[in-house]
C-alpha positions in Angstrom: 11.6 -12.8 73.1 11.2 -14.3 76.3 14.0 -13.2 79.1 16.3 -16.7 80.2 15.0 -18.0 83.3 17.2 -19.7 86.1 17.1 -23.6 85.9 17.3 -23.9 89.5 13.7 -22.4 89.9 11.9 -25.1 92.0 8.7 -25.7 89.5 8.8 -29.5 90.1 9.0 -31.7 93.3 8.8 -35.1 92.6 7.8 -36.9 95.6 4.8 -39.1 96.7 1.7 -37.3 97.2 -2.0 -37.6 98.2 -4.8 -35.6 96.7 -7.4 -33.1 98.7 -10.3 -31.1 97.4 -12.4 -28.5 99.5 -14.9 -25.9 98.2 -14.6 -23.2 100.7 -16.3 -20.4 98.8 -14.3 -18.2 96.3 -11.1 -20.1 95.1 -8.9 -17.5 94.3 -8.3 -16.7 98.2 -7.9 -20.8 98.9 -5.1 -21.0 96.3 -3.0 -18.5 98.4 -3.8 -20.2 101.4 -2.9 -23.2 100.6 -0.3 -22.4 98.3 2.1 -21.3 101.2 1.1 -24.1 103.6 4.0 -26.3 104.7 3.7 -29.7 102.9 1.3 -28.2 99.9 3.7 -29.5 96.8 1.0 -28.3 94.2 -2.4 -26.4 93.7 -5.3 -26.3 91.1 -8.6 -24.3 91.3 -11.6 -26.0 89.2 -15.2 -27.0 89.6 -16.3 -30.4 91.2 -19.1 -31.9 92.8 -21.9 -31.8 90.4 -22.9 -33.5 87.3 -22.9 -30.9 84.2 -20.3 -32.0 82.0 -17.4 -29.9 80.4 -18.5 -26.9 83.0 -16.9 -23.3 83.0 -16.7 -19.9 84.8 -19.9 -18.6 83.3 -21.8 -21.8 83.1 -20.5 -24.0 86.0 -24.0 -25.6 86.1 -24.3 -27.7 89.3 -20.7 -28.0 90.5 -19.0 -25.9 93.1 -15.6 -23.8 93.2 -13.0 -26.3 94.8 -9.4 -26.0 95.1 -7.4 -29.5 94.5 -4.3 -29.9 96.2 -1.3 -32.2 96.1 0.1 -32.7 99.4 3.2 -34.6 101.2 1.4 -36.9 103.9 4.9 -36.9 105.7 4.7 -33.3 106.0 1.1 -32.2 106.4 -1.7 -34.8 107.5 -5.4 -34.5 106.3 -6.8 -33.5 109.5 -4.4 -30.7 109.8 -5.6 -29.6 106.1 -9.0 -30.0 107.3 -8.3 -27.5 110.3 -7.1 -25.1 107.8 -10.7 -25.9 105.8 -12.9 -25.1 108.6 -11.2 -22.2 109.7 -11.4 -20.1 106.4 -14.6 -20.2 104.9 -15.1 -16.6 103.2 -19.0 -16.9 103.2 -19.4 -19.0 106.3 -20.2 -22.6 107.4 -23.9 -22.1 108.2 -24.9 -19.9 105.5 -27.1 -20.8 103.0 -25.4 -20.2 99.6 -25.5 -20.7 96.1 -24.2 -23.8 94.8 -20.7 -22.2 93.4 -19.8 -21.2 96.6 -20.8 -24.5 98.5 -19.1 -25.5 101.8 -17.6 -29.1 100.3 -15.6 -31.8 101.5 -14.7 -34.4 98.4 -12.5 -37.5 99.8 -10.1 -39.6 97.6 -10.2 -42.5 99.8 -11.8 -44.1 102.8 -9.7 -43.2 105.1 -10.3 -39.1 103.9 -14.4 -40.2 104.2 -13.6 -41.4 108.0 -11.5 -38.6 108.9 -13.8 -35.8 107.2 -17.0 -37.3 109.2 -15.3 -37.4 112.3 -14.1 -33.8 112.0 -17.2 -32.7 111.0 -19.0 -34.1 114.4 -16.9 -32.2 116.0 -17.2 -28.7 114.2 -20.9 -29.4 114.4 -20.7 -29.9 118.3 -19.1 -26.4 118.2 -21.7 -24.6 116.0 -25.0 -23.5 117.3 -26.7 -23.9 113.8 -26.3 -26.9 111.4 -23.3 -26.8 109.3 -24.2 -26.9 105.4 -20.7 -28.6 104.5 -21.3 -31.4 102.1 -19.1 -34.6 102.1 -19.0 -36.6 99.1 -16.5 -38.8 97.0 -14.5 -37.1 94.8 -15.3 -37.4 91.0 -14.1 -35.7 87.9 -12.3 -32.4 88.6 -12.3 -29.8 85.9 -9.8 -27.4 86.0 -10.8 -23.7 85.6 -9.5 -21.4 83.2 -6.2 -20.4 83.2 -6.7 -16.6 84.3 -8.2 -18.3 87.9 -5.0 -20.3 88.3 -2.2 -18.5 90.7 -4.8 -15.5 90.4 -2.7 -13.4 93.1 0.4 -14.4 91.5 -0.6 -13.5 87.8 -1.4 -10.1 88.8 2.6 -9.6 89.1 3.1 -9.9 85.6 7.0 -8.9 85.4 7.7 -11.4 88.3 5.9 -13.9 86.0 7.9 -13.5 83.2 11.3 -13.6 84.9 9.8 -16.9 86.2 9.0 -18.3 83.0 5.6 -19.3 84.3 3.0 -19.8 81.5 0.0 -21.8 81.4 1.6 -25.3 81.1 2.9 -24.0 84.5 0.3 -22.7 86.4 -1.3 -26.0 87.6 2.0 -28.0 88.4 4.8 -25.3 89.5 5.5 -25.8 93.2 7.0 -22.5 93.0 4.1 -20.7 92.0 1.9 -22.1 94.5 4.4 -20.7 96.8 4.7 -17.2 95.8 0.9 -17.0 94.9 0.4 -17.4 99.0 3.5 -15.7 99.8 3.0 -12.5 97.6 -0.6 -11.8 99.7 1.4 -12.4 102.7 0.5 -15.9 103.7 2.9 -17.6 105.5 4.7 -14.9 106.4 8.4 -13.6 106.1 9.8 -15.9 108.6 8.5 -18.7 106.8 9.9 -17.5 103.4 13.2 -17.0 104.8 13.5 -20.5 106.2 12.6 -21.8 102.4 14.0 -19.0 100.4 17.0 -20.6 99.3 15.6 -24.1 98.1 13.1 -21.9 95.6 15.8 -21.0 93.4 14.5 -17.1 93.1 17.5 -14.7 92.1 18.1 -12.2 94.9 16.0 -9.8 93.1 12.9 -11.6 92.7 13.4 -12.9 96.4 13.7 -9.2 97.3 10.4 -8.2 95.6 8.6 -11.1 97.3 10.0 -9.9 100.8 8.2 -6.2 99.8 5.3 -8.2 99.2 5.2 -10.2 102.3 5.6 -7.2 104.7 3.4 -5.2 102.8 0.5 -7.8 102.8 1.2 -9.9 105.9 -1.9 -9.9 108.1 -4.3 -8.5 105.3 -7.4 -10.5 104.5 -7.9 -12.8 101.5 -11.3 -12.0 100.6 -11.8 -12.2 96.4 
C-alpha cells in the first residue's frame, strides 16, 4: 500500500508559460540544470529535431536528445535561458558529435527565432572555431521513456514514494523538476531555503534535500 502523501506538495503550477527546447548533450544533466533554475515550471526530456517516427532510446534515428521547458516569462527570459544553454554544453559547442548529442535550439515562435539567431552571432564572435549549433523550428517532441525523466530524482526511491511521484507526474510536476536539480546541488542551499515553504515538503523531506544539497553543491553534472 502506498504511503499517504501531503496534499500541499507543489506538483501543479497553473500559470501562463512559454516553451523552450534545447539540445545540449546528455539530457539527464540538462534536466537537473534547468529544473532548479528560477522561472522554470516544468521539464521533460525527449527526442526531437529529426524525421524518424516514434523514436525511442535504442533507436532514436536522426533525432537529438533534448530538454523541453515550460517557463514563466515574467520570471526568466528566453535570452537568460540561452545564456544557460551556451554555458552548459557537456561536449562543447565546436566539437563534431553524433546526431544524438547535437547542439540545438528549436524555436517555438518568430521572436524566439530572432533572439536565438542574434545570440548565436554573439557567441560565434567569441569563438575561434565555427559553432556547430543548429537553429530550427520546433516540430514534434517525443517524450523519452519514464526512466529518463527526472533521472537524478528517481535515484532517491524512498523520497519519490513519499512524494507520490509516479510516471504520470514525472513530466508534469513542478516539485519534481525542482528536486531533480536540488538533489545534485543545482541552485544551492540559499535558493532552496527561499522557496522550501512553497514546495510543501515535510520537515523530514526538506532535511533530506538539504543534506543532498550540502553534499553535492559545486559538483559536476556530467552523465
